[in-house]
C-alpha positions as YAML, in Angstrom:
chain: A
units: angstrom
residues:
- id: 1
  name: MET
  ca: [10.25, 14.02, -0.40]
- id: 2
  name: LYS
  ca: [6.82, 14.06, 2.15]
- id: 3
  name: ILE
  ca: [7.12, 11.93, 4.80]
- id: 4
  name: LEU
  ca: [4.28, 10.53, 5.92]
- id: 5
  name: TYR
  ca: [4.34, 8.60, 9.73]
- id: 6
  name: TYR
  ca: [1.09, 7.03, 10.90]
- id: 7
  name: ASP
  ca: [1.21, 4.47, 14.77]
- id: 8
  name: CYS
  ca: [-1.15, 1.51, 14.32]
- id: 9
  name: PHE
  ca: [-1.25, 1.32, 18.00]
- id: 10
  name: SER
  ca: [-3.27, -1.51, 18.17]
- id: 11
  name: GLY
  ca: [-2.39, -2.72, 14.72]
- id: 12
  name: ILE
  ca: [-2.67, -2.96, 10.64]
- id: 13
  name: THR
  ca: [-4.04, -5.42, 7.78]
- id: 14
  name: GLY
  ca: [-2.57, -5.03, 5.02]
- id: 15
  name: ASP
  ca: [-5.07, -4.74, 2.45]
- id: 16
  name: MET
  ca: [-5.83, -1.80, 5.25]
- id: 17
  name: ASN
  ca: [-2.60, 0.10, 4.82]
- id: 18
  name: LEU
  ca: [-2.71, 0.15, 1.50]
- id: 19
  name: GLY
  ca: [-6.66, 1.08, 0.74]
- id: 20
  name: ALA
  ca: [-5.05, 3.80, 3.12]
- id: 21
  name: LEU
  ca: [-2.60, 4.75, 1.11]
- id: 22
  name: ILE
  ca: [-4.14, 5.00, -2.13]
- id: 23
  name: ASP
  ca: [-7.32, 6.74, -1.07]
- id: 24
  name: LEU
  ca: [-5.04, 8.45, 0.31]
- id: 25
  name: GLY
  ca: [-2.65, 9.90, -2.61]
- id: 26
  name: VAL
  ca: [-0.42, 7.83, -3.56]
- id: 27
  name: ASP
  ca: [-0.37, 6.54, -7.26]
- id: 28
  name: LYS
  ca: [-1.31, 3.18, -8.50]
- id: 29
  name: GLN
  ca: [1.28, 2.64, -10.56]
- id: 30
  name: TYR
  ca: [3.81, 3.78, -7.87]
- id: 31
  name: LEU
  ca: [2.55, 1.52, -5.18]
- id: 32
  name: LEU
  ca: [2.48, -1.52, -8.06]
- id: 33
  name: LYS
  ca: [6.25, -0.11, -9.21]
- id: 34
  name: GLU
  ca: [6.95, -0.86, -5.90]
- id: 35
  name: LEU
  ca: [5.49, -3.85, -4.10]
- id: 36
  name: LEU
  ca: [7.23, -5.38, -7.16]
- id: 37
  name: LYS
  ca: [10.78, -4.93, -5.30]
- id: 38
  name: MET
  ca: [9.74, -7.73, -3.17]
- id: 39
  name: ASN
  ca: [9.60, -10.74, -5.14]
- id: 40
  name: ILE
  ca: [7.07, -12.42, -3.38]
- id: 41
  name: ASP
  ca: [5.09, -14.85, -5.87]
- id: 42
  name: GLY
  ca: [1.63, -15.64, -5.07]
- id: 43
  name: TYR
  ca: [0.13, -12.71, -4.70]
- id: 44
  name: LYS
  ca: [-2.78, -10.40, -6.80]
- id: 45
  name: ILE
  ca: [-3.33, -7.26, -5.95]
- id: 46
  name: GLU
  ca: [-6.78, -5.21, -7.62]
- id: 47
  name: ILE
  ca: [-8.02, -1.81, -6.81]
- id: 48
  name: LYS
  ca: [-11.16, -0.74, -7.59]
- id: 49
  name: LYS
  ca: [-14.01, 1.44, -5.26]
...
């Protein structure tokens, strides 16, 4: 298992965080599957360059 630790000393927004994870190589389908576990309605995720 690989672990990533990053210190966002001045903050990071959700879209910036997700974009950074995707740019690092996190599988898009895996990320979407994990986000569904939060059971939050009312959001839409669109992934494109």
